[in-house]
N, C-alpha and C positions, 0 to 999 in steps of 0.2 A: 467765554463760554458757559453754559451753561453748568450748573454745579447741582449735588443731592438737593431735594425740597425747594429747587429754582428751577422749574420747568420751563418755566414764561420767558427767560431772559432773548434768547435769540428766536423767537415765534415768527416775527416779520423777517427776517433772515430766510429760516423752513419754509413760508410761504412765498417768498421772493422765488427760493430755488427751483422749488415746485412748479411754480409758472414757468421758470425757463428750462424744465425739462420738460414740462407737457406741451410747451408751444414752438422749442426747437428741437431738432435730431439729436440723439445724445453722441453722436460719431462722427468726428471730422475725419479728411486727410490730412490736414497736418493743421500746428498750432496757429499757425497765420490763418488759418479758415475759419478755426474757433474762434481766435479774437475778433476777428470784423463780423461774423455772425454777431458772436455778444454784443458789439459795440454798437453795431446796427441794432439789435434789440431794443438795445437798454436806452441808447439816446435818442433812435427815432422812434422809435414805438412805446414804448413802457413810460418813458419820461414827459413825451411831448402828445400822445394821442390817448393811450389808456387810459381809462377814468378807476378809480380807486375808490372804494366804501369807505375810505376810513379818512378820506379827504370832502365828503359830502358830492360824489361821483364826478370831481371835477379832476383832471389830469394836476400829476406834480409838477409841472410846469407853469398851469395857471395857479396852481397855488400858491409858488412861488414867486409872481409876476403880483398876487393879491397883494401877499404879505410884505414884499419890499413897498410896495406902494403908498400900503398902511402907515 
């Protein structure tokens, strides 16, 4: 984690958690429900369809396919 004077270590994860909190509800009925919702959000939406500005407005899945094809 970040230490004093090095505040940008985990900026990517902080941004990701902010996105998760804003797009999913914060309270779930059970741990299993939370796991399923998070898996669905990350694997189906976040990695496959959501465009990322740091990747040139493409999804992480497309970025990874292009990187492995090159």
